[in-house]
N, C-alpha and C positions, 0 to 999 in steps of 0.2 A: 405572660407565659400561657403558651399553648396547652390545655389539659384534654385529654382523652375523654370521651363520653363513657358512661357506664356500660354501653353496648360495647366499646370496645377492650375494657376491661374483662367483660363477661366472655367474648368471643376469643380472646387469648387465654382465658382460664379452660374453655373448653377444647382450644385447639392443643394447649398443654397437656391436657389427660388424653387425648385421643393419641396424641403422639408419645405418650408413656407406653400405651398398650403396644406399641412396634418398637421400642425402644431408640426412640428418636427424642433428641432434646432440643428444644426450642431456646433460641441464643437470645433473642431480641423481638420485639415488636416494635415498630416505629410507626407513629402516626405523624403524617405531614399536613399542614393547613396555613394560609395566609402568611407564607413564607418562613414559617417557624416549624420545628419538629419536636416531637415527644419520643424519647426513647424508654421503653419499659424497663430496659436491663439498668441504665444510668440511674433510675429512680427506685430501682431494687424491687419491682413489681413483677419480675419473671423469678419463678422459683428454681 
């Protein structure tokens, strides 16, 4: 199973924080690699 790096998680958190300032909701962050994908939303990692 493909898992995102800590840098991916940190980047997603920062994007969510910045978007919140302008009232934009991040729905998902998808990481794709080696023919697989990881959806932050599917794993409950998006606030």
